Every structure is written in structure tokens, then in C-alpha cells.
LUMSE-540609 format. One record per residue (C-alpha): residue in one letter; x, y negated, z negated; residue number from 0. Coordinates in steps of 0.02 Angstrom, whole numbers, plus 50000, padded with zeros to 5 digits. Example, Ala and Ser with C-alpha at 12.3 -4.5 7.8 and 13.67 -1.06 7.14 Angstrom:
node resn a, xx 50615, yy 50225, zz 49610, resi 0
node resn s, xx 50684, yy 50053, zz 49643, resi 1
END
This chain:
node resn m, xx 57902, yy 44417, zz 45971, resi 0
node resn i, xx 57907, yy 44574, zz 45862, resi 1
node resn k, xx 57882, yy 44468, zz 45707, resi 2
node resn k, xx 57734, yy 44377, zz 45786, resi 3
node resn g, xx 57659, yy 44542, zz 45843, resi 4
node resn l, xx 57676, yy 44614, zz 45669, resi 5
node resn m, xx 57595, yy 44461, zz 45593, resi 6
node resn l, xx 57451, yy 44473, zz 45717, resi 7
node resn a, xx 57427, yy 44658, zz 45681, resi 8
node resn i, xx 57422, yy 44624, zz 45493, resi 9
node resn a, xx 57294, yy 44485, zz 45521, resi 10
node resn v, xx 57184, yy 44600, zz 45624, resi 11
node resn l, xx 57195, yy 44736, zz 45492, resi 12
node resn f, xx 57150, yy 44610, zz 45358, resi 13
node resn v, xx 56995, yy 44554, zz 45453, resi 14
node resn l, xx 56943, yy 44733, zz 45487, resi 15
node resn s, xx 56969, yy 44784, zz 45307, resi 16
node resn s, xx 56872, yy 44632, zz 45246, resi 17
node resn s, xx 56725, yy 44669, zz 45359, resi 18
node resn f, xx 56732, yy 44852, zz 45310, resi 19
node resn a, xx 56728, yy 44804, zz 45127, resi 20
node resn q, xx 56557, yy 44724, zz 45154, resi 21
node resn k, xx 56484, yy 44891, zz 45204, resi 22
node resn g, xx 56410, yy 44973, zz 45052, resi 23
node resn k, xx 56413, yy 44810, zz 44956, resi 24
node resn t, xx 56301, yy 44813, zz 44801, resi 25
node resn v, xx 56254, yy 44702, zz 44655, resi 26
node resn t, xx 56202, yy 44762, zz 44484, resi 27
node resn f, xx 56034, yy 44730, zz 44403, resi 28
node resn t, xx 56027, yy 44773, zz 44217, resi 29
node resn g, xx 55892, yy 44756, zz 44088, resi 30
node resn n, xx 55844, yy 44788, zz 43908, resi 31
node resn v, xx 55668, yy 44842, zz 43862, resi 32
node resn k, xx 55605, yy 44789, zz 43691, resi 33
node resn f, xx 55462, yy 44914, zz 43687, resi 34
node resn p, xx 55508, yy 45063, zz 43798, resi 35
node resn d, xx 55389, yy 45195, zz 43860, resi 36
node resn t, xx 55419, yy 45328, zz 43728, resi 37
node resn e, xx 55301, yy 45450, zz 43814, resi 38
node resn n, xx 55397, yy 45441, zz 43979, resi 39
node resn k, xx 55238, yy 45411, zz 44077, resi 40
node resn y, xx 55305, yy 45269, zz 44183, resi 41
node resn p, xx 55470, yy 45246, zz 44276, resi 42
node resn i, xx 55557, yy 45082, zz 44309, resi 43
node resn y, xx 55557, yy 45046, zz 44495, resi 44
node resn l, xx 55673, yy 44952, zz 44611, resi 45
node resn g, xx 55596, yy 44908, zz 44778, resi 46
node resn k, xx 55557, yy 44776, zz 44905, resi 47
node resn y, xx 55410, yy 44712, zz 45005, resi 48
node resn e, xx 55401, yy 44771, zz 45185, resi 49
node resn g, xx 55297, yy 44702, zz 45325, resi 50
node resn e, xx 55231, yy 44527, zz 45349, resi 51
node resn g, xx 55077, yy 44430, zz 45297, resi 52
node resn f, xx 54930, yy 44544, zz 45256, resi 53
node resn k, xx 55033, yy 44697, zz 45300, resi 54
node resn r, xx 55159, yy 44666, zz 45161, resi 55
node resn a, xx 55170, yy 44808, zz 45036, resi 56
node resn f, xx 55290, yy 44854, zz 44896, resi 57
node resn k, xx 55399, yy 45005, zz 44933, resi 58
node resn a, xx 55502, yy 45084, zz 44795, resi 59
node resn i, xx 55680, yy 45133, zz 44844, resi 60
node resn d, xx 55745, yy 45190, zz 44674, resi 61
node resn s, xx 55683, yy 45227, zz 44498, resi 62
node resn t, xx 55758, yy 45252, zz 44327, resi 63
node resn k, xx 55720, yy 45260, zz 44140, resi 64
node resn v, xx 55798, yy 45177, zz 43989, resi 65
node resn d, xx 55946, yy 45253, zz 43899, resi 66
node resn a, xx 55964, yy 45281, zz 43711, resi 67
node resn n, xx 55989, yy 45093, zz 43686, resi 68
node resn n, xx 55837, yy 45045, zz 43788, resi 69
node resn n, xx 55945, yy 44985, zz 43932, resi 70
node resn f, xx 55926, yy 45020, zz 44118, resi 71
node resn s, xx 56022, yy 44975, zz 44275, resi 72
node resn f, xx 56014, yy 44981, zz 44464, resi 73
node resn k, xx 56143, yy 44966, zz 44600, resi 74
node resn v, xx 56058, yy 44858, zz 44731, resi 75
node resn p, xx 56107, yy 44858, zz 44916, resi 76
node resn a, xx 56178, yy 44689, zz 44966, resi 77
node resn d, xx 56252, yy 44718, zz 45139, resi 78
node resn k, xx 56113, yy 44608, zz 45205, resi 79
node resn p, xx 56052, yy 44486, zz 45070, resi 80
node resn d, xx 55867, yy 44505, zz 45037, resi 81
node resn f, xx 55728, yy 44492, zz 44908, resi 82
node resn y, xx 55700, yy 44639, zz 44792, resi 83
node resn q, xx 55586, yy 44672, zz 44645, resi 84
node resn v, xx 55605, yy 44772, zz 44485, resi 85
node resn r, xx 55445, yy 44836, zz 44406, resi 86
node resn v, xx 55451, yy 44887, zz 44224, resi 87
node resn y, xx 55307, yy 45006, zz 44185, resi 88
node resn y, xx 55193, yy 44902, zz 44298, resi 89
node resn f, xx 55187, yy 44772, zz 44158, resi 90
node resn d, xx 55335, yy 44662, zz 44204, resi 91
node resn r, xx 55390, yy 44616, zz 44380, resi 92
node resn i, xx 55552, yy 44527, zz 44421, resi 93
node resn d, xx 55589, yy 44459, zz 44595, resi 94
node resn f, xx 55771, yy 44421, zz 44639, resi 95
node resn w, xx 55888, yy 44386, zz 44785, resi 96
node resn a, xx 56021, yy 44520, zz 44805, resi 97
node resn n, xx 56182, yy 44447, zz 44872, resi 98
node resn n, xx 56315, yy 44397, zz 44744, resi 99
node resn d, xx 56232, yy 44392, zz 44573, resi 100
node resn n, xx 56243, yy 44531, zz 44444, resi 101
node resn i, xx 56082, yy 44497, zz 44351, resi 102
node resn h, xx 56024, yy 44540, zz 44176, resi 103
node resn v, xx 55848, yy 44526, zz 44104, resi 104
node resn n, xx 55765, yy 44558, zz 43937, resi 105
node resn v, xx 55585, yy 44618, zz 43952, resi 106
node resn r, xx 55449, yy 44664, zz 43830, resi 107
node resn g, xx 55400, yy 44829, zz 43912, resi 108
node resn i, xx 55246, yy 44919, zz 43847, resi 109
node resn d, xx 55109, yy 44801, zz 43789, resi 110
node resn t, xx 55090, yy 44842, zz 43603, resi 111
node resn a, xx 54951, yy 44716, zz 43567, resi 112
node resn k, xx 54786, yy 44786, zz 43502, resi 113
node resn m, xx 54692, yy 44670, zz 43620, resi 114
node resn k, xx 54776, yy 44667, zz 43791, resi 115
node resn i, xx 54754, yy 44504, zz 43885, resi 116
node resn k, xx 54819, yy 44479, zz 44061, resi 117
node resn n, xx 54942, yy 44337, zz 44032, resi 118
node resn p, xx 55105, yy 44370, zz 44127, resi 119
node resn p, xx 55261, yy 44322, zz 44030, resi 120
node resn y, xx 55406, yy 44217, zz 44092, resi 121
node resn i, xx 55560, yy 44326, zz 44119, resi 122
node resn y, xx 55724, yy 44233, zz 44131, resi 123
node resn m, xx 55861, yy 44308, zz 44240, resi 124
node resn e, xx 56034, yy 44285, zz 44164, resi 125
node resn n, xx 56202, yy 44269, zz 44256, resi 126
node resn t, xx 56124, yy 44184, zz 44406, resi 127
node resn s, xx 56193, yy 44066, zz 44537, resi 128
node resn a, xx 56089, yy 43940, zz 44634, resi 129
node resn e, xx 56025, yy 44083, zz 44742, resi 130
node resn n, xx 55925, yy 44153, zz 44597, resi 131
node resn d, xx 55908, yy 43991, zz 44498, resi 132
node resn v, xx 55775, yy 43940, zz 44622, resi 133
node resn i, xx 55674, yy 44095, zz 44578, resi 134
node resn n, xx 55698, yy 44063, zz 44392, resi 135
node resn d, xx 55638, yy 43884, zz 44414, resi 136
node resn v, xx 55488, yy 43926, zz 44524, resi 137
node resn n, xx 55434, yy 44062, zz 44402, resi 138
node resn l, xx 55450, yy 43942, zz 44255, resi 139
node resn a, xx 55343, yy 43812, zz 44345, resi 140
node resn s, xx 55213, yy 43946, zz 44384, resi 141
node resn y, xx 55214, yy 44010, zz 44205, resi 142
node resn l, xx 55191, yy 43837, zz 44129, resi 143
node resn n, xx 55054, yy 43798, zz 44254, resi 144
node resn y, xx 54961, yy 43957, zz 44207, resi 145
node resn q, xx 54976, yy 43925, zz 44020, resi 146
node resn t, xx 54916, yy 43746, zz 44039, resi 147
node resn m, xx 54771, yy 43808, zz 44146, resi 148
node resn i, xx 54718, yy 43921, zz 44002, resi 149
node resn a, xx 54726, yy 43773, zz 43883, resi 150
node resn v, xx 54627, yy 43662, zz 44002, resi 151
node resn s, xx 54495, yy 43798, zz 44023, resi 152
node resn q, xx 54475, yy 43813, zz 43835, resi 153
node resn e, xx 54461, yy 43625, zz 43814, resi 154
node resn m, xx 54331, yy 43613, zz 43954, resi 155
node resn y, xx 54231, yy 43748, zz 43865, resi 156
node resn k, xx 54242, yy 43655, zz 43698, resi 157
node resn a, xx 54193, yy 43491, zz 43780, resi 158
node resn g, xx 54038, yy 43575, zz 43850, resi 159
node resn l, xx 53992, yy 43647, zz 43681, resi 160
node resn a, xx 54014, yy 43477, zz 43598, resi 161
node resn k, xx 53906, yy 43396, zz 43732, resi 162
node resn e, xx 54017, yy 43243, zz 43721, resi 163
node resn p, xx 53996, yy 43149, zz 43889, resi 164
node resn k, xx 54162, yy 43056, zz 43884, resi 165
node resn w, xx 54257, yy 43216, zz 43841, resi 166
node resn i, xx 54169, yy 43311, zz 43980, resi 167
node resn e, xx 54204, yy 43171, zz 44104, resi 168
node resn y, xx 54387, yy 43166, zz 44054, resi 169
node resn m, xx 54407, yy 43354, zz 44078, resi 170
node resn k, xx 54310, yy 43376, zz 44241, resi 171
node resn d, xx 54462, yy 43354, zz 44354, resi 172
node resn g, xx 54582, yy 43450, zz 44241, resi 173
node resn y, xx 54616, yy 43587, zz 44369, resi 174
node resn d, xx 54647, yy 43460, zz 44507, resi 175
node resn k, xx 54777, yy 43372, zz 44400, resi 176
node resn l, xx 54864, yy 43538, zz 44367, resi 177
node resn g, xx 54864, yy 43579, zz 44552, resi 178
node resn k, xx 54944, yy 43413, zz 44597, resi 179
node resn d, xx 55073, yy 43433, zz 44459, resi 180
node resn m, xx 55119, yy 43608, zz 44520, resi 181
node resn d, xx 55130, yy 43548, zz 44699, resi 182
node resn f, xx 55250, yy 43409, zz 44647, resi 183
node resn r, xx 55362, yy 43528, zz 44551, resi 184
node resn i, xx 55374, yy 43653, zz 44694, resi 185
node resn k, xx 55413, yy 43516, zz 44820, resi 186
node resn y, xx 55551, yy 43454, zz 44705, resi 187
node resn l, xx 55625, yy 43629, zz 44696, resi 188
node resn v, xx 55616, yy 43649, zz 44885, resi 189
node resn h, xx 55715, yy 43489, zz 44907, resi 190
node resn k, xx 55838, yy 43538, zz 44771, resi 191
node resn y, xx 55875, yy 43710, zz 44841, resi 192
node resn r, xx 55846, yy 43676, zz 45026, resi 193
node resn d, xx 56019, yy 43745, zz 45072, resi 194
node resn q, xx 55992, yy 43910, zz 44981, resi 195
node resn p, xx 55919, yy 44054, zz 45082, resi 196
node resn s, xx 55815, yy 44106, zz 44932, resi 197
node resn v, xx 55719, yy 43941, zz 44940, resi 198
node resn l, xx 55601, yy 44047, zz 45045, resi 199
node resn y, xx 55531, yy 44103, zz 44877, resi 200
node resn a, xx 55479, yy 43925, zz 44837, resi 201
node resn l, xx 55401, yy 43899, zz 45009, resi 202
node resn n, xx 55276, yy 44037, zz 44969, resi 203
node resn n, xx 55198, yy 43918, zz 44843, resi 204
node resn l, xx 55165, yy 43778, zz 44969, resi 205
node resn s, xx 55011, yy 43756, zz 45078, resi 206
node resn t, xx 55031, yy 43765, zz 45266, resi 207
node resn k, xx 54885, yy 43643, zz 45279, resi 208
node resn r, xx 54958, yy 43510, zz 45165, resi 209
node resn d, xx 55144, yy 43541, zz 45175, resi 210
node resn m, xx 55177, yy 43602, zz 45352, resi 211
node resn d, xx 55310, yy 43470, zz 45391, resi 212
node resn l, xx 55410, yy 43512, zz 45235, resi 213
node resn i, xx 55395, yy 43700, zz 45263, resi 214
node resn m, xx 55449, yy 43691, zz 45445, resi 215
node resn s, xx 55592, yy 43570, zz 45415, resi 216
node resn t, xx 55657, yy 43683, zz 45275, resi 217
node resn l, xx 55646, yy 43838, zz 45386, resi 218
node resn d, xx 55734, yy 43748, zz 45529, resi 219
node resn n, xx 55872, yy 43694, zz 45410, resi 220
node resn l, xx 55894, yy 43872, zz 45349, resi 221
node resn t, xx 55904, yy 43947, zz 45524, resi 222
node resn k, xx 56031, yy 43814, zz 45573, resi 223
node resn k, xx 56136, yy 43845, zz 45418, resi 224
node resn f, xx 56113, yy 44035, zz 45419, resi 225
node resn p, xx 56089, yy 44091, zz 45601, resi 226
node resn n, xx 56072, yy 44273, zz 45547, resi 227
node resn l, xx 55941, yy 44242, zz 45413, resi 228
node resn e, xx 55800, yy 44346, zz 45487, resi 229
node resn q, xx 55686, yy 44310, zz 45340, resi 230
node resn a, xx 55677, yy 44125, zz 45389, resi 231
node resn k, xx 55640, yy 44167, zz 45571, resi 232
node resn n, xx 55508, yy 44293, zz 45520, resi 233
node resn k, xx 55428, yy 44168, zz 45400, resi 234
node resn k, xx 55413, yy 44038, zz 45537, resi 235
node resn k, xx 55338, yy 44165, zz 45657, resi 236
node resn e, xx 55215, yy 44223, zz 45524, resi 237
node resn i, xx 55157, yy 44044, zz 45495, resi 238
node resn l, xx 55138, yy 44007, zz 45681, resi 239
node resn d, xx 55045, yy 44171, zz 45707, resi 240
node resn g, xx 54932, yy 44126, zz 45561, resi 241
node resn i, xx 54894, yy 43955, zz 45637, resi 242
node resn a, xx 54852, yy 44037, zz 45803, resi 243
node resn q, xx 54738, yy 44164, zz 45716, resi 244
node resn a, xx 54655, yy 44026, zz 45612, resi 245
node resn a, xx 54610, yy 43937, zz 45774, resi 246
node resn k, xx 54530, yy 44098, zz 45837, resi 247
node resn i, xx 54417, yy 44112, zz 45684, resi 248
node resn a, xx 54376, yy 43928, zz 45663, resi 249
node resn d, xx 54193, yy 43884, zz 45639, resi 250
node resn g, xx 54106, yy 43904, zz 45807, resi 251
node resn q, xx 54224, yy 44038, zz 45870, resi 252
node resn k, xx 54176, yy 44218, zz 45909, resi 253
node resn t, xx 54183, yy 44336, zz 45762, resi 254
node resn p, xx 54330, yy 44458, zz 45769, resi 255
node resn d, xx 54255, yy 44628, zz 45802, resi 256
node resn f, xx 54280, yy 44789, zz 45704, resi 257
node resn a, xx 54186, yy 44951, zz 45674, resi 258
node resn f, xx 54189, yy 45066, zz 45522, resi 259
node resn p, xx 54079, yy 45214, zz 45473, resi 260
node resn d, xx 53935, yy 45220, zz 45350, resi 261
node resn v, xx 53898, yy 45372, zz 45241, resi 262
node resn n, xx 53824, yy 45460, zz 45392, resi 263
node resn e, xx 53979, yy 45424, zz 45498, resi 264
node resn k, xx 53885, yy 45299, zz 45605, resi 265
node resn k, xx 53998, yy 45152, zz 45647, resi 266
node resn w, xx 53940, yy 44974, zz 45622, resi 267
node resn g, xx 54018, yy 44807, zz 45669, resi 268
node resn p, xx 53968, yy 44626, zz 45700, resi 269
node resn k, xx 53918, yy 44664, zz 45880, resi 270
node resn d, xx 53776, yy 44772, zz 45817, resi 271
node resn f, xx 53687, yy 44619, zz 45746, resi 272
node resn r, xx 53681, yy 44505, zz 45898, resi 273
node resn g, xx 53518, yy 44409, zz 45899, resi 274
node resn k, xx 53517, yy 44403, zz 45708, resi 275
node resn y, xx 53600, yy 44290, zz 45583, resi 276
node resn l, xx 53727, yy 44394, zz 45487, resi 277
node resn i, xx 53821, yy 44388, zz 45323, resi 278
node resn i, xx 53978, yy 44494, zz 45324, resi 279
node resn d, xx 54016, yy 44538, zz 45143, resi 280
node resn f, xx 54192, yy 44604, zz 45110, resi 281
node resn w, xx 54196, yy 44685, zz 44938, resi 282
node resn a, xx 54261, yy 44834, zz 44837, resi 283
node resn s, xx 54201, yy 44943, zz 44693, resi 284
node resn w, xx 54340, yy 44881, zz 44578, resi 285
node resn c, xx 54307, yy 44696, zz 44612, resi 286
node resn g, xx 54208, yy 44621, zz 44468, resi 287
node resn p, xx 54164, yy 44456, zz 44555, resi 288
node resn c, xx 54107, yy 44555, zz 44708, resi 289
node resn r, xx 53983, yy 44655, zz 44608, resi 290
node resn q, xx 53926, yy 44501, zz 44513, resi 291
node resn e, xx 53881, yy 44423, zz 44681, resi 292
node resn i, xx 53772, yy 44571, zz 44737, resi 293
node resn p, xx 53614, yy 44522, zz 44640, resi 294
node resn h, xx 53625, yy 44350, zz 44722, resi 295
node resn l, xx 53648, yy 44431, zz 44892, resi 296
node resn k, xx 53489, yy 44533, zz 44861, resi 297
node resn e, xx 53394, yy 44372, zz 44826, resi 298
node resn v, xx 53462, yy 44291, zz 44984, resi 299
node resn y, xx 53418, yy 44446, zz 45087, resi 300
node resn k, xx 53241, yy 44453, zz 45018, resi 301
node resn k, xx 53215, yy 44268, zz 45052, resi 302
node resn y, xx 53279, yy 44261, zz 45231, resi 303
node resn k, xx 53264, yy 44439, zz 45300, resi 304
node resn d, xx 53098, yy 44404, zz 45386, resi 305
node resn q, xx 53176, yy 44249, zz 45466, resi 306
node resn g, xx 53310, yy 44350, zz 45553, resi 307
node resn l, xx 53448, yy 44375, zz 45423, resi 308
node resn e, xx 53549, yy 44535, zz 45407, resi 309
node resn i, xx 53694, yy 44583, zz 45293, resi 310
node resn l, xx 53838, yy 44700, zz 45330, resi 311
node resn s, xx 53938, yy 44749, zz 45175, resi 312
node resn v, xx 54115, yy 44805, zz 45213, resi 313
node resn s, xx 54200, yy 44896, zz 45070, resi 314
node resn v, xx 54391, yy 44888, zz 45068, resi 315
node resn d, xx 54403, yy 45032, zz 44944, resi 316
node resn a, xx 54548, yy 45146, zz 44984, resi 317
node resn k, xx 54452, yy 45293, zz 44910, resi 318
node resn p, xx 54284, yy 45328, zz 44994, resi 319
node resn a, xx 54222, yy 45416, zz 44836, resi 320
node resn d, xx 54240, yy 45254, zz 44736, resi 321
node resn w, xx 54145, yy 45158, zz 44871, resi 322
node resn k, xx 54003, yy 45286, zz 44876, resi 323
node resn k, xx 53985, yy 45287, zz 44688, resi 324
node resn a, xx 53976, yy 45096, zz 44677, resi 325
node resn m, xx 53858, yy 45088, zz 44826, resi 326
node resn n, xx 53737, yy 45208, zz 44741, resi 327
node resn e, xx 53747, yy 45107, zz 44581, resi 328
node resn e, xx 53714, yy 44940, zz 44667, resi 329
node resn r, xx 53572, yy 45005, zz 44779, resi 330
node resn m, xx 53599, yy 44882, zz 44921, resi 331
node resn t, xx 53470, yy 44905, zz 45060, resi 332
node resn w, xx 53571, yy 44840, zz 45207, resi 333
node resn p, xx 53707, yy 44930, zz 45309, resi 334
node resn q, xx 53860, yy 44984, zz 45208, resi 335
node resn i, xx 54027, yy 45032, zz 45285, resi 336
node resn n, xx 54198, yy 45075, zz 45217, resi 337
node resn a, xx 54360, yy 45005, zz 45290, resi 338
node resn v, xx 54485, yy 45127, zz 45215, resi 339
node resn e, xx 54622, yy 45049, zz 45320, resi 340
node resn s, xx 54573, yy 44871, zz 45277, resi 341
node resn k, xx 54732, yy 44773, zz 45316, resi 342
node resn p, xx 54699, yy 44746, zz 45503, resi 343
node resn v, xx 54524, yy 44675, zz 45476, resi 344
node resn m, xx 54585, yy 44569, zz 45329, resi 345
node resn a, xx 54723, yy 44501, zz 45440, resi 346
node resn s, xx 54603, yy 44460, zz 45581, resi 347
node resn y, xx 54491, yy 44362, zz 45461, resi 348
node resn l, xx 54641, yy 44288, zz 45367, resi 349
node resn f, xx 54592, yy 44331, zz 45188, resi 350
node resn s, xx 54681, yy 44425, zz 45050, resi 351
node resn g, xx 54558, yy 44408, zz 44906, resi 352
node resn i, xx 54379, yy 44468, zz 44885, resi 353
node resn p, xx 54234, yy 44437, zz 44880, resi 354
node resn y, xx 54247, yy 44356, zz 45052, resi 355
node resn l, xx 54086, yy 44316, zz 45143, resi 356
node resn v, xx 54070, yy 44259, zz 45324, resi 357
node resn v, xx 53910, yy 44186, zz 45397, resi 358
node resn v, xx 53883, yy 44224, zz 45582, resi 359
node resn d, xx 53752, yy 44153, zz 45701, resi 360
node resn k, xx 53642, yy 44246, zz 45827, resi 361
node resn d, xx 53775, yy 44233, zz 45963, resi 362
node resn g, xx 53910, yy 44310, zz 45854, resi 363
node resn k, xx 53995, yy 44145, zz 45817, resi 364
node resn i, xx 54062, yy 44098, zz 45646, resi 365
node resn v, xx 53957, yy 43972, zz 45550, resi 366
node resn e, xx 54054, yy 43967, zz 45386, resi 367
node resn k, xx 54184, yy 44072, zz 45295, resi 368
node resn n, xx 54226, yy 44108, zz 45114, resi 369
node resn v, xx 54056, yy 44064, zz 45042, resi 370
node resn r, xx 53962, yy 44135, zz 44893, resi 371
node resn g, xx 53843, yy 44078, zz 44760, resi 372
node resn e, xx 53793, yy 43897, zz 44785, resi 373
node resn s, xx 53897, yy 43875, zz 44943, resi 374
node resn l, xx 53807, yy 44026, zz 45020, resi 375
node resn d, xx 53639, yy 43950, zz 44976, resi 376
node resn k, xx 53690, yy 43788, zz 45062, resi 377
node resn a, xx 53742, yy 43885, zz 45217, resi 378
node resn m, xx 53574, yy 43972, zz 45221, resi 379
node resn k, xx 53478, yy 43809, zz 45201, resi 380
node resn k, xx 53581, yy 43735, zz 45343, resi 381
node resn i, xx 53523, yy 43879, zz 45455, resi 382
node resn f, xx 53345, yy 43912, zz 45396, resi 383
node resn g, xx 53298, yy 43748, zz 45311, resi 384
node resn n, xx 53214, yy 43737, zz 45140, resi 385
END
């Protein structure tokens, strides 16, 4: 009995010590920077995204700089496996899953090119297991897709210049072909890594409209295999909440209400335009496409104002001074408001990119969403006729 009791006590101590050893568990992330920041203007950040959906935001938890050999390193918390990101001078970003892998990367660092072109590089993570292989593979697929998209764009441009009908016809569905190819590659990776918790990274590249069955079956498999994987549960909830919200803002539904101040602190919202047709224009001072759309909006306003059309421009600038400066430059003659805290209204309308225009009828119901240019003209003709 004494011997059995001693054996049991040792077993209990072993279990306790093993569980205790997990507390404070870390993995190491190291990197080498080819062109470091010699002026020490920028740190290298370690952080993670917090929040869900439109409320997600990067939060730094540590920072460092390179040593004499241009190397850097982080000790990353791994008590609870999760996604993290390393940002090198805001030029390079590396997502990874912190659990068992001690990862190493080689990055370019400061962009030394005379002409800087936004073309994100592919950064390969070394020393990875399947948990981070999925991220490597997804990023490679995304990188190749982007490079091919550039090539297709250039060829479409050359075909137009050559005015060669057969060449133009051949290239017209180039982007669609790339989209289908990318979709196939991501689905393959989801199937390949379906038993890895980090396959969540691949799911972010699928469409809930086209691929709902695959997304949900993958999430259900993860929660069954990893009952404590909160990220999978949260992802499923986020998707279901998004579906519910999409139903609320479907064409014909009441416009989600909001109210933000103009330069005189008077608050405006969709309710103030009942009895009028309304275009809600979400924009920002720093958004080039938004400002390119403004001259067209002026034409639309001039054409249909006397027939009952109004426009409400909603700036999502975080700095009111930037909004006011751009507003004065653009000289728009309809109500202008600034949503400094823009995430709630963006979440209610389910958009993350701007410009985003919503057409609303006299009763405050949505006619169409995400229109501009030619599609806005079609929406106006549908309402007012030719």
C-alpha cells in the first residue's frame, strides 16, 4: 500500500509539474534585416489583432531594434496558442501561429529603391511545422496571385493600346481566371491543413457567400478536435452575426441609423432625409478613389437634386482637421459630417473599404449598396428614369 501510495503521489506531482511548466511557455521569433533603419526612426513591433470583424485592430505588445549584426528576436507568449504579427518598420508584416515553432525570417527592411512601388514581398518563415506551413503556403498563393494580377493588368493595357480585337477578347476575363485559380488553391490548402488550428488563417481568404459549407464544416471539425480553441468558436459566431446583419441591410430593409456632427456641431443622419432619395457617401480625405468620385457625385447631384435627391457625405477621418481641410478643397454643397469613431457605423453597414455609397429611398429603405461611377448612374436611372 505504501509503495502504491508513493507511486500515486509521484504521478500527481508529475502531472502538476507538467501543467505548471506550461505557464510562462514561450516560443522564439528571430529575424535578420537586410537593410536596417540606420536612423533609428522605426522600431520592430510584436503584436496581435484584438477584437472581431470591423473592430479588429493591431495592438503592439513588445518592440525591439536590430543588434550589430542586423538581427532581432522576440520571446512570444505561447501559454494559449494564438496568431501574432511582427511588423518590421511598417514595411514588412509577418503573421504566425505561436505554439511550438521557433521561427526565423529574413526580411528586406527599409525600402532602398529610388521609385517606391507598393508590391508586398513574400517572406518565408523557416523552422516551421504544419501549424505555420499553412500560413507560408497561403501567403505564397496570395503573393503569386498578386504578381500575376500585375502582369495581367499590364497585358490588358498593351492589348488596348494595340487595338487588337482578338487579344482584347482573350484578356477580358483575365481577372476572373485569377480569382478562380486563387479560390482553388485556398480550398486545397483548407483541405490539406483542416486538422491544424491555424487553418483559420486560410479560411479568411474564402467567401462566406460561395464557400459557406466548407468554412462551417472546417470550423466544426476544429471545435470538435480542439474543444478549447476559442478562435474557431469566435470565427463561427462572427460569421453568423455577419449573416444576421447582412439580412438587416438587404435591399428593401430600413437603413441603419446614425448621427454625427457637421462643422457647426449639428448632427445629421439618414432619418433627417425622409421624403427624399438619399445617397450616403462614406469617404475620407486620404482616400484617392473617394476624392476621384466627388466630381461625378457633383454631376449626379446637379442632375437629380430638383427631383428629390440629397447626398450625405460621411467622412471616416480619425482627425477632424484632415476632414475639414479636404472638405474645403472639394467644395461639396451637401451636408458633410465626420464619424471620428467610424467602426460602429462601418460594422452596421458591413463594409471595410471606401468609397462606399448607399442609395436610400424616400421611406429610408435601402435601394442599392456599394455603387459608384456607372453603377451609381444605373441606380439613379432606375429611380428617376432617363
